[in-house]
C-alpha positions, 0 to 999 in steps of 0.5 A, spaced: 835 503 437 829 503 441 828 495 439 835 494 442 834 498 448 828 494 449 831 487 448 837 489 453 832 491 458 828 484 457 835 481 458 837 485 464 830 484 467 831 476 466 837 476 470 834 481 476 829 476 476 834 470 477 838 474 482 833 476 486 833 470 491 840 470 491 841 473 498 836 467 501 840 462 497 844 460 504 841 464 509 845 470 510 850 468 505 849 470 498 850 465 492 853 466 488 859 471 490 865 468 486 866 464 480 862 457 479 866 451 475 862 447 470 866 441 470 866 437 463 869 430 464 871 430 457 877 434 453 875 440 449 872 440 442 867 434 443 860 434 443 859 435 450 864 441 451 860 444 445 854 444 449 857 446 455 860 453 453 854 457 450 850 454 456 855 456 461 856 463 458 849 465 458 848 462 466 854 467 467 850 473 465 844 470 469 847 469 475 852 475 475 858 471 476 863 467 471 861 460 470 868 457 468 868 451 463 873 446 466 875 440 462 877 434 466 878 428 461 880 421 462 878 414 464 871 415 460 869 421 464 870 418 471 875 422 473 871 429 472 865 426 475 869 423 481 872 430 482 865 433 483 863 428 487 868 429 492 868 437 492 864 441 497 857 441 496 856 449 496 854 450 489 861 452 486 863 446 483 858 442 478 858 437 473 856 437 466 854 430 466 852 424 461 850 417 462 857 414 462 861 417 467 855 417 472 850 411 471 853 406 466 861 405 469 859 405 476 854 399 474 859 396 470 864 396 476 861 391 480 856 396 483 849 394 480 846 393 486 848 400 489 845 407 487 850 410 482 847 417 483 848 417 491 854 422 490 850 427 486 844 431 487 840 433 480 839 440 478 837 439 470 837 436 464 840 440 459 839 437 452 838 430 449 843 427 444 840 423 439 845 417 437 844 414 430 846 406 428 851 408 422 854 402 418 860 403 413 857 405 406 859 399 403 856 394 408 850 390 404 845 393 409 840 399 407 836 398 414 836 395 420 832 389 418 837 387 413 843 389 418 840 384 423 839 379 417 846 379 415 849 378 422 845 372 423 848 369 417 855 371 419 855 370 426 861 373 430 863 376 423 860 383 423 864 388 428 861 394 432 865 399 435 865 403 441 869 409 445 871 403 450 868 398 454 861 400 458 861 406 454 854 408 452 855 406 444 858 399 447 852 398 451 847 400 446 850 395 441 850 390 446 843 391 448 841 391 440 845 384 439 841 381 445 834 383 443 835 381 436 839 374 438 845 375 434 852 375 436 857 381 433 864 382 435 865 388 440 871 393 438 873 398 443 877 404 441 880 410 446 874 415 443 869 416 438 874 420 433 879 414 431 872 409 431 869 413 426 876 414 422 876 406 422 869 406 419 870 411 414 876 406 412 872 400 412 875 397 417 869 396 422 862 395 420 858 399 425 857 403 431 852 407 435 854 415 435 852 421 436 848 425 431 852 431 431 858 427 429 855 423 424 850 427 421 855 431 416 858 424 414 851 421 413 849 427 408 855 426 404 854 419 403 860 417 407 856 412 412 849 410 412 844 411 418 840 405 419 836 407 426 836 412 431 837 409 438 833 414 442 826 413 444 823 418 439 825 419 432 831 425 431 828 432 429 834 432 424 833 425 421 825 425 421 825 419 416 830 414 420 826 409 424 828 408 431 830 401 434 824 401 438 820 401 432 823 394 431 824 392 438 819 395 443 822 398 449 829 399 446 831 406 449 839 408 449 837 415 450 844 420 451 843 426 455 847 432 458 845 435 464 848 438 470 849 435 477 852 438 484 855 434 489 850 431 494 849 435 500 848 442 496 843 446 499 836 446 496 836 453 495 842 453 491 840 447 487 833 451 485 837 457 483 842 453 479 836 450 476 832 456 474 839 459 471 840 453 467 833 452 464 833 459 462 840 459 459 837 453 454 831 456 453 835 463 450 834 463 443 841 464 441 843 458 446 838 453 443 840 455 436 847 453 438 845 447 441 841 444 435 847 446 430 851 442 435 847 436 434 843 436 440 836 438 442 834 442 448 830 438 453 831 442 460 827 439 466 821 442 469 824 441 476 830 438 479 825 432 482 823 431 474 830 430 472 831 425 478 826 421 476 828 421 469 835 419 472 832 413 476 829 410 470 835 411 466 839 408 471 834 402 471 835 401 463 842 401 463 842 396 469 839 391 464 843 393 459 849 391 463 846 385 464 845 384 457 852 385 455 855 380 460 859 386 464 861 385 471 856 386 476 
């Protein structure tokens, strides 16, 4: 009983520590005084939704107000992102962001020279979501070198799938093809699920997909992993090399983080940052995130997250060019 009481007291203490600055967040107006909406720009049940829910539940405890996950899917995440960009900058409407809707799509829609992050203010990265280059199980390529050799011997014959033009898995594969000097056929799908179904059926050769989605199938031998797209090897697949080990500098990191509308007051951003980081670092939440295929990676500060986003935007800008997309 004493142990349970001690844990409860510690949790209450953490919540109180975060709640203390609330009165000072917006002058004489406390924050938050009503529910906060965390917009997930994808349908329920996907990897980003699975990451959002335990984080939102813990943030609600720390902020003292409900944090409601609001799924607004459509147009590859851009509908939800646009909704948050146009919301009042008061800290009550936030975006659970990933590179596609907030960086890649603006760059690919003829805005490569503009700042895709202008509509938002960064709060924090939450997790890293490693991507894995997987191939159908009967493709005669056991590793990246053999895959690229097969592509060179069969120009434009190998197919790679994506969740749509200018999606993160499209640009990851297009960048790899450009770096390797090979030509492969892009096959867009309306989402990752139908793509994976076609790969399991042998109708498509390869794709970059989230580790949480493909890990069970790699373990079952239904697909074969040949490389990791992220900068570092994935903790869940430590023996699988990164693409960057063959092509230095290759980096197709996927991440999920929180953005607020531009103009959100700095005290509110700071309070949200502290709550979100504390949520991700809560052992129970971290365990759920890892089980969902992501790796906790909270930012040290909003400024550190912004710096990472700027670097990420420049990498994807180069990928947009490599893929020959409209600028």
